[in-house]
C-alpha positions as CSV (number, residue, x, y, z in Angstrom):
1,M,71.1,119.2,100.3
2,T,71.7,121.5,97.0
3,K,74.8,121.1,94.9
4,E,76.2,123.8,92.4
5,N,76.1,123.4,88.9
6,D,78.9,121.7,87.1
7,H,81.8,124.1,86.3
8,T,84.9,123.8,84.2
9,V,88.0,123.7,86.9
10,H,91.8,123.9,85.8
11,A,93.6,122.0,88.3
12,I,97.3,120.6,89.5
13,S,97.3,117.2,91.2
14,L,98.9,117.4,94.4
15,R,98.2,114.3,96.3
16,V,95.3,111.5,96.9
17,V,94.3,110.1,100.1
18,K,92.4,106.4,100.4
19,Y,88.8,106.9,101.5
20,G,87.0,103.9,102.4
21,E,87.5,100.5,100.3
22,T,87.3,102.0,96.9
23,S,87.3,105.6,96.9
24,L,89.9,108.5,97.1
25,I,90.0,112.3,98.4
26,A,91.9,114.1,95.7
27,A,93.5,117.4,96.9
28,C,94.1,119.8,93.9
29,Y,95.2,123.3,93.2
30,T,93.1,125.1,91.2
31,Q,93.0,128.8,89.1
32,Q,90.2,129.4,89.9
33,Y,89.6,128.3,93.8
34,G,93.1,127.3,95.4
35,L,93.2,124.6,97.1
36,Q,90.2,122.0,96.5
37,S,89.6,118.4,97.9
38,Y,87.5,116.3,95.4
39,M,85.7,112.9,96.2
40,L,86.2,110.3,93.7
41,K,83.6,107.9,94.8
42,G,84.1,104.2,93.4
43,I,87.5,104.7,91.8
44,L,89.1,101.7,92.9
45,S,86.3,99.7,92.8
46,N,86.7,96.7,90.0
47,T,82.9,96.3,89.9
48,R,82.0,99.0,88.1
49,K,82.7,100.9,84.5
50,K,84.9,103.7,85.5
51,K,84.9,107.3,84.0
52,I,87.7,108.9,85.5
53,S,91.0,106.8,86.1
54,K,93.1,107.0,88.8
55,S,96.5,107.9,87.1
56,L,94.8,110.8,86.1
57,F,95.7,112.3,89.7
58,E,99.3,111.4,89.7
59,P,101.4,114.3,91.4
60,L,101.5,117.4,89.2
61,T,99.2,116.4,86.4
62,L,97.6,119.3,84.7
63,L,93.7,119.2,84.7
64,E,90.8,120.3,83.7
65,L,88.0,119.1,85.3
66,Q,84.0,119.5,85.2
67,A,83.3,119.2,88.6
68,S,80.3,119.9,91.2
69,K,80.9,121.5,94.3
70,N,78.6,120.8,97.6
71,S,77.8,124.0,99.0
72,E,77.5,122.8,102.7
73,N,80.4,121.1,103.1
74,R,84.5,121.2,101.2
75,L,84.4,118.5,99.1
76,G,83.7,118.7,95.5
77,Y,82.6,115.7,93.2
78,I,84.3,115.7,90.0
79,K,82.3,114.5,87.3
80,E,84.6,114.1,84.4
81,A,88.2,115.0,84.7
82,K,91.1,114.7,81.3
83,Q,94.6,115.8,80.8
84,A,95.0,119.7,80.2
85,Q,98.4,119.2,78.6
86,A,99.4,115.5,78.3
87,F,103.0,114.9,80.0
88,H,105.9,113.3,76.9
89,S,108.4,112.7,79.3
90,I,107.5,112.9,83.5
91,P,105.7,109.4,83.0
92,F,108.7,107.5,82.4
93,D,111.8,109.1,83.6
94,I,112.5,108.3,87.4
95,T,114.2,111.0,88.2
96,K,111.6,113.4,86.8
97,K,109.1,111.2,88.7
98,A,110.8,111.8,92.2
99,L,111.2,115.4,91.9
100,V,107.4,115.8,90.6
101,F,106.7,113.8,93.9
102,F,108.6,116.1,96.0
103,M,107.4,119.0,94.9
104,A,104.1,118.0,95.2
105,E,104.5,117.4,98.9
106,V,105.8,121.0,99.1
107,L,103.3,122.5,97.6
108,H,100.7,120.8,98.9
109,Q,101.9,122.6,102.5
110,V,102.6,125.7,101.0
111,V,98.9,126.3,99.7
112,R,97.2,124.6,102.7
113,E,97.9,127.4,104.3
114,D,96.4,130.1,102.2
115,Q,93.6,128.3,100.4
116,E,92.6,131.9,98.8
117,P,92.8,131.6,94.8
118,H,96.4,132.9,93.4
119,P,96.3,133.0,89.7
120,A,99.7,133.9,89.3
121,L,100.9,131.3,91.7
122,F,99.1,128.5,89.6
123,Q,100.2,130.0,86.8
124,F,104.2,129.7,87.9
125,I,103.9,126.0,88.9
126,K,102.2,125.0,85.9
127,E,105.5,126.9,83.7
128,R,107.6,124.8,85.5
129,I,105.7,121.8,85.8
130,L,105.9,122.1,81.8
131,W,109.7,123.4,81.9
132,L,110.4,120.1,83.5
133,D,108.5,117.9,81.1
134,H,110.9,119.1,78.4
135,Q,114.1,119.5,79.9
136,N,117.1,117.4,80.6
137,E,119.5,119.4,82.6
138,L,117.6,118.2,86.5
139,G,119.9,118.7,88.9
140,L,118.6,121.8,91.0
141,F,115.1,121.9,89.3
142,H,113.6,121.5,92.8
143,I,116.0,124.0,94.7
144,K,115.4,126.7,92.2
145,M,111.7,126.0,91.7
146,M,111.5,126.3,95.8
147,L,113.2,129.6,96.0
148,D,111.5,131.2,93.4
149,L,108.5,130.1,94.9
150,T,109.3,132.4,97.9
151,R,108.2,135.3,96.0
152,F,104.2,134.2,95.9
153,I,104.1,133.0,99.4
154,G,105.5,136.0,101.3
155,F,109.2,135.4,102.4
156,S,111.2,135.9,99.4
157,P,115.1,136.3,100.7
158,N,116.0,140.0,100.8
159,L,119.5,140.0,99.4
160,N,119.8,144.0,99.5
161,L,123.3,143.4,101.1
162,P,125.2,140.7,98.8
163,E,128.5,141.7,100.1
164,A,127.5,140.6,104.0
165,P,128.9,137.5,104.9
166,Y,125.5,136.4,106.6
167,F,122.2,135.2,105.7
168,D,120.0,135.1,108.6
169,L,117.6,132.3,107.6
170,E,115.1,133.5,110.1
171,S,114.8,137.0,109.5
172,G,115.8,136.2,105.5
173,C,118.0,139.1,105.2
174,M,121.4,139.7,104.5
175,T,123.6,140.7,107.6
176,P,127.3,141.7,108.7
177,D,126.7,140.3,111.7
178,K,126.4,136.4,113.0
179,P,122.7,135.8,113.5
180,L,122.0,134.2,116.8
181,G,120.0,131.6,115.3
182,L,120.2,129.4,111.7
183,F,121.9,131.5,109.2
184,L,124.4,130.4,105.8
185,E,127.6,131.8,104.9
186,D,129.8,131.3,101.8
187,P,129.8,129.0,99.7
188,L,126.2,128.0,100.6
189,K,125.2,132.0,100.6
190,S,126.9,132.9,97.6
191,F,124.8,129.8,95.7
192,W,121.4,131.0,97.2
193,I,122.4,134.4,95.4
194,Q,123.6,133.0,92.4
195,L,120.4,130.3,91.9
196,L,118.0,133.5,93.1
197,G,119.5,135.5,89.9
198,T,119.9,133.0,87.6
199,D,117.0,132.5,85.1
200,F,115.5,128.8,85.2
201,D,116.6,128.1,81.6
202,K,120.6,128.1,82.9
203,V,120.1,126.5,86.1
204,G,121.3,123.2,84.5
205,E,124.6,125.5,83.8
206,I,125.2,125.4,87.5
207,Q,127.5,122.1,88.4
208,L,127.9,121.0,91.7
209,S,128.9,118.0,93.6
210,R,126.1,115.6,95.0
211,Q,126.7,116.6,98.5
212,F,126.5,120.0,98.2
213,K,123.0,119.7,96.3
214,N,122.1,118.0,99.3
215,A,123.2,120.6,101.9
216,L,121.9,123.5,99.5
217,L,118.4,121.7,99.7
218,K,118.7,121.2,103.5
219,S,118.8,124.6,103.8
220,V,116.3,125.8,101.7
221,I,113.5,123.1,104.0
222,S,115.6,124.8,106.6
223,Y,114.0,127.9,105.1
224,Y,110.4,127.3,104.8
225,E,110.4,125.3,107.9
226,L,111.4,128.5,109.7
227,H,108.6,130.9,107.9
228,L,106.0,128.3,107.3
229,Q,104.6,127.0,110.8
230,Q,103.3,123.9,109.5
231,F,105.8,123.1,106.9
232,K,108.0,119.9,107.3
233,A,111.0,118.2,105.3
234,P,109.2,116.6,102.6
235,K,109.1,112.8,102.8
236,S,110.5,111.8,99.8
237,T,113.9,114.0,99.8
238,E,115.5,110.8,101.1
239,V,114.1,108.9,97.6
240,L,115.3,112.2,96.0
241,N,118.8,112.2,97.3
242,E,119.2,108.9,96.8
243,I,118.3,109.2,92.9
244,F,120.8,111.9,92.4
245,K,123.7,109.6,93.8
246,T,123.3,108.3,90.6
247,L,123.7,111.0,88.2
């Protein structure tokens, strides 16, 4: 088997899966190649000196990898790994950690359906992670990010008729006629419009009750389920909702 030469890869860690007793397979979204899976051989072993720490592959860690890819299958091998930018608050803040676990689940489902490189999407994700690391008003971060993410993956809501009473989740359009399938009406419809038109830096100024945040998130997840064939509600949704009960 021939291997490509080592190359520098800019990556965002999405998830790891245990492989055998001592190894992991890491799914990373990369700037150059889209979604890539890498073998981390022996990273869980207690008997060998490890060059790479498992902690580097916490969800949404920004990474710089030296990796080689086996040209005969999709698994690559990482020779060296380091944080591209160290986090200041995410590892130490339970709310931020819950948000990155949730968004990592969302992103893994999104990018696995289109494995071509998408540098603009990579940059969007990177900027939002760094924003989260430096901000404190977090209550709508995940909802705003999911709505903005639709611009990159082909089903951004069409709001050409903002005064129409209904938003059809299946067509992604405003409509004056009540849809037969899933739809939004006020007040959820108006908050979708408000969030889509609000800069990320201003999202913290929008104050909503916990119950309404949950309803808003549920509506966005439903929208994803309708437009991405294999998308399912992230398993971490309930944990996230529980944490926000205390905020």
